[in-house]
N, C-alpha and C positions, 0 to 999 in steps of 0.2 A: 453510043448509049441511047436507048429508046425510052422516052418519057411516056408512060401509059396514060397520064392525064391529058397531056397536050398532043399526044400522038405525033411527036417529032423526034428526029434523030440528032444526036450531037456526035460529030466525028472527033475522035481523039488521036493525037499523035503519041503513040505509046513508045517509051524509050527501051523496048526490048522486043525480041523476036517471038517469045512464047511466054505464057503467063499461067498462074494458077487461078483457081476460082476466087473472085473478089470477096473480101471479108467486110461486113458491115460493122462500123464502130458502135459502141454502146449507145450513143445518142441518135443513132440511125440517120446521121446527116452526112456521112462520108463513106466512101469505099476505099479500102487499102488493098493494093494489089502487089504481089511479088512476081517477078518475072526474070527471064534470063536472055542473054545475047549469045549463049553458047550454041555452036552448030552441031554438037554431038551430045547425046544424053545417055543415061543408064536406061535399061529396058522400059521403065515406067515413068521415072521422075527425075528430070534433070535438076541441076543446081539452080537456085533462085538467088540472084545477087543484085537485084534492083528492087527498091521499094517505091511505089507510086501511089499518089493520093488523088482522089476525085471528089469534089464537093458537090453533093446532089442538088443543093439549092442554087448555088451561084454558077455551077458548071465549071468552076476553076479547077485546074489540075496541075500537079507539079511532081517532080521527082524528089523524094525525101532523102534517099540514101542509095549509094552505090558501093559495091565492094567486090571487085573482080576476084573470082575464085572463092569468095566467102559463100556461106549458105544462110540466107536471111529467113528466119522463122518468126511468125507472129504467134506468140504463146498465149496471150490473154491481155487483160486490162488491169491497170493499177487502181482504177476506181469504178464504181457502179455507174450505170446510166443515170442521167438526170431526169429521164422520162419514165422510169419504171423503178419499182421497189424490189424487183426480183434480184436475187444475188447471183451474179455470173458464176458458173462452175458448179451449180447445183444439179445433180444428175439423179434421175430416178433409176431404180433397179427392177428388172423384170424377174418374176419367179418362174417363168417358163423354162423348159429345157430346150435349148437349140442345138442343132447338129451341123457340122461343117457342110457348106452348101455345094458339095460335089460328090462324085462317085465313091462308093465304099472301097477303101483300100488304096486309093490314089493319094499321092503326096504332092503338096504345093507349098512353096515358100511365101511368107508374108513380106511384101515389099514396102508396106506402109500401114501403120496402125492409127488409132484414134486418140482423142482427148476426152477424159483424162487417160493417162497412160495405163496400159494393162498392169495388173498386179496379181499377186497370189501365185500358187503353184500352177504349173501347166505341163501337160504331157506332150512331148514333141519327138520327132524322129531324129533330127540333127540340126545343126546350125547351117546357115546359107552363106553369110558373109559376102553378099552380092550387092547390097544396096547402101547408099550413102546415108549415115545416121541423120535423123532430123527430118524436117519437112512433113511432119505427121498431119493427119486430118485434125481440124479444130473442133471436131464433134465425134460422136461414137461411131466410127466406121473402120473397116479394115479392107485392104486390097490383097488378094491372093493371086500371085503371079502364075499364069498358065502358059503353055506353049503357044507360040504364035501360029495363027491360021489352022488350028486343029479343031476348033469349035467343040470343046468338051462340054459334057452335061453340067447344067446348073440346077441344083436340087433345092427344094423347099427345106428350110432349116427347122420348121415346125409346121404342124397342120394349121390350116386356116382358109380364108376366102381371098381370092385374087381381087383386089380392089382397083388395080391399075395394071394395064398391060398395053404399052404403046411407046411412042417416042416422046421423051421429055427433053425439051430444048430442041435439038435437031440432031441429025446424024453426025455433026461435027462439033456440037457444043452441048453442055449439060450432061445429063445421064445417058443420052442416046436412047437405045432400046431398053426400057426399064420395066421391071415387074415389081409390084408392091403387094405383099400378102398381109392381111389383117388377121391377127390371132385371137384366141378365145378371151384373153384379158384386155383386148383393145390395142395391144402393142402391134407394131408393124415391122416387117423386115423388107429392105430394099435390095434389089439385085440389078446392078446397073452395067451399062456399056456392052450389052449382049449383041451378038451377031444376028440372032433370030429369036423369036418368042414362040413358045409352044403352048401357051394357055391364053384364056380370054377373061376379061373382067367379069366378075360374078361367079366364076368357077370355084368350086370347093376342091381343095387339094390336100392329100395326106402328107405327113412328114416324109421327105425323101422323094416326092414326086418331081420328075424332070419338068421344069418350068421354062427353060430357055437353053440356048447354046451360047457359051461365053464368047467374047470378042473384044472389039476396041472401038465401038461406036460412041458418039458424043465427044466430050472433052477428055480424050484418052490418047496416050502415046504408045500403047502396046496392049496386047491381049491380057486381060485379067478379069477376075470376079470381084466387083466392087460390092461390098456387103455393108448394110447399115442396120442399126437398131433404132427404132423411133418409139416415143412414148405414146400412150393412149390419148386420143383426142387432141393432139398437138404435135409440134415438131421438135420438142425438147429432146435432147440426147438421152438415150436409155442404155445403161450399161448392161450387157448380157454376157453370160458365160456359156461356152459350148460344153455340153455334157461329155464327161470323160476326157476333156481336153483342157478346160480352163479358158483363159483370155489370151488369144494369140498375139504375138508381138513381132516386130520387124526383125528380119534376118533369122527366123526360125522356120523349120519345115514341119508341117503337120500332116498326119494321115487321117483321112475322113472315116468316120464311123457311121455315115449316113446311108440309109437304104430305105426302100419302101416298107420294110418290116421294122417298125419302130422299136428301138432298144428298150429294154425294161427300165423303168424309172426307179432309181434307188429309193427304197423306203427305209425309215428309221430302223436300225437294228439289223440291216442286211448289207453285207459288204462282200462283193464278188470281184476279184481282180485277176486278170489274165496277163501273165508276163509275156511281152512281145519281143520278137526279133525285128530288126529294122525293115525286113522285107516280108513280114508276115501280117496278114489281115487280122485285126482284132476280132475276137468273138463278139458279135454285135450286141448281145444282151448283157455283156459284162463290161467292167471298166478296164481299159487297156493301160498297161504301164511298161515302157521300154525297160529291158533288163539291164540297167546300168546302176552300179552302186551309188546310193545317195538319191536316186530318183524318188520323187514323192508324189502322192495323189491324195486329195482330200475328198472324202465321201460323207455326205450328211454332216459336215463340220468336223469329222474325225480324220486324223492324219495317219497315213500309212507310208513307211519309208523302207526301201530295200537296203540291206547292209550285208557285209561279209566280203570275202575276197572274190568278187565276181570278175571273171576273166573275159566274159563276153556272152553272146547269145547265139543260139542256133535255131534253124528253121527245119522242122520235121513234118510239116503238114498239119492236119487236124484230126481229132477224134471227137467222140460224143460230148464230153464235158467241157474241155478247153482245148485251145490250140496246142499242138505238140511242141511249139517253139519254147525255149526255156533259157534261163540264166544258168551258167555253169561255172564250176571250178574243176580243173583237171587233176589236181593233186591233193594230198592230204591237207585238210583245212579245218577251220572251226565251223564250217558250214555257211550256208546262205540263208538269210532270214528276212523277216518282215517285222519292223517295229510298228506297234499300234499305240497311238496316243489319243486319248479322249473318249474311248469307248464307254457307253453307259454301263453301269454296274448290272450284272446278271449272269446267267448261264448261257453259253453259246455252243451250238453244234459247229464243228470245224472240219473241213475237208481240205487236204493239200494234195496237189498232183505233182509228182516228182519223176516223171517217166522219160526215159531215153530208150528208143526201140533197139539201139545197138547194145546197150548195157542195162537191162532191166534191173538186175542186182537186188540188193536189199537196202532198206533205208531206215534211218533214225529220224524221228521228228520230235522236237522238244518244245515245250511251252514254259516260259519263265518270266518273272518280273524283269522289266528293263533295267539294265545295269548290273544284273547278277549273272554269274557263270553257271550256277547250279540250277537244275530243273526244279521248279516249284510245285508243279501239279501233275503234269502228264509227260510220259516218255513212251512213244510207240517205237518198239525196237524190232528190227529184223523183219519188217513186213515185205513180202514179195509183191512187186508191182506187175500188173498186167496191162494190156493195151488201154483199158478204161479204168484201171485201178486207182484208188486213192487211199490215203491214210485218213481215217475218220475217227474223231474223238470229241469229247466235251471239255470245255474250259470254264472256269469261274472268274469273272472280272470284278474286282473291288473298285468302289468309287475313288477317284482321284489318283489311281495308279496306272502306269503305262506298262505294256507287256511286249514280249518278243516271241515269235515262233521261228525256230531254226530247223533247217532241213540239211541232212548230210547222209551220204551213202556209207554203209559200213562194209561193203563188199571189197574184194581184194583190189579192184580198180581204183579205189580211193577217189571217186568222183562225186561231186555234189550237183544235183539238178533241181531246179525249182520252176515248175510250169505255171502254177496258179493256186489260188486259195479262195475258199468260200467260208464266210463267218456269218452265222445266222442266229439271232437272239431267240432263245426258247421262250414261248409265251408264258 
């Protein structure tokens, strides 16, 4: 332990072989440290089964708790600090749109998320089931597991100015090689443990710019992208949400929608959703949603949910409007649909893409009030679909009501296909 005032070292006999970052108590008088004596670890985070205390003033230290095979987590404090009136657990929220900090179309699992825990709907590729639950960051941060020794790209989650690019701590402690980007509202994003840095302090970068190569420098036990949100003007945790994704959480796999071409930001009254196959890149200026029954995405506070007898998804490449991948049903069914909750009242222009190059067929598209089986306003019948074809019509949404759009093919193959949907409020 190094005393900055006295410029002296205190050597500690720690009761473990490895440790997590020490946590300062609310009164700022002690460090609590969790560590482990295990010789083997998961790819990023081993079990922590020893709790150790260090008193900053007296330099006294002791083991508080041991539990072989248990996982000790410091979740928070039962009381506020006696030195501040701030309420622990108060988190600011950024209004910026952030994008996952790696290459467009690549998939990474979350090995560790932050505090408070992620909430709300999230769009993911699959579950991972690789990491021991618990041991999450005590602040708003997330670790994305990357392949070892591959040095994949780390991309800016939003446009801004690089305000730090260097070594924080050392190459074996702290963040290692770190990039900090300050954004237009003063919030900052951190990209830690990189193997190399590709930007310099003061440099302006667009969203999606490659700022570093991921790695395992600093206090890290394996390659990953360590990402943090930070509040404007301080170090308070900032809860951020990734555009088109939500808030990532441990043991889920996510596909990046980040590139140097910034995705279109959703505006009120505009909803564009591309149904995705697990191996297909999302159209970058639309919201991606994996084609699984019950999957939900929230856009501008309004909720969209896939329903119907969805048997799976297929990947057919791309065309001009949306990706050709789609959710499907191979036999006679009541169709595949999108339930819409919370749309503002008004008239909307709607386009649905329902194309399968092997079976272009004919299609029925129905619009109805949620919970009803009869069409209430529109039924487009027998429209022949082409490579870039879509069923286009208008709907009227009444305040306080929820609606459904249902797609089914009426050709002899009895197949339902659902590629994507665009819903735009008429001014």
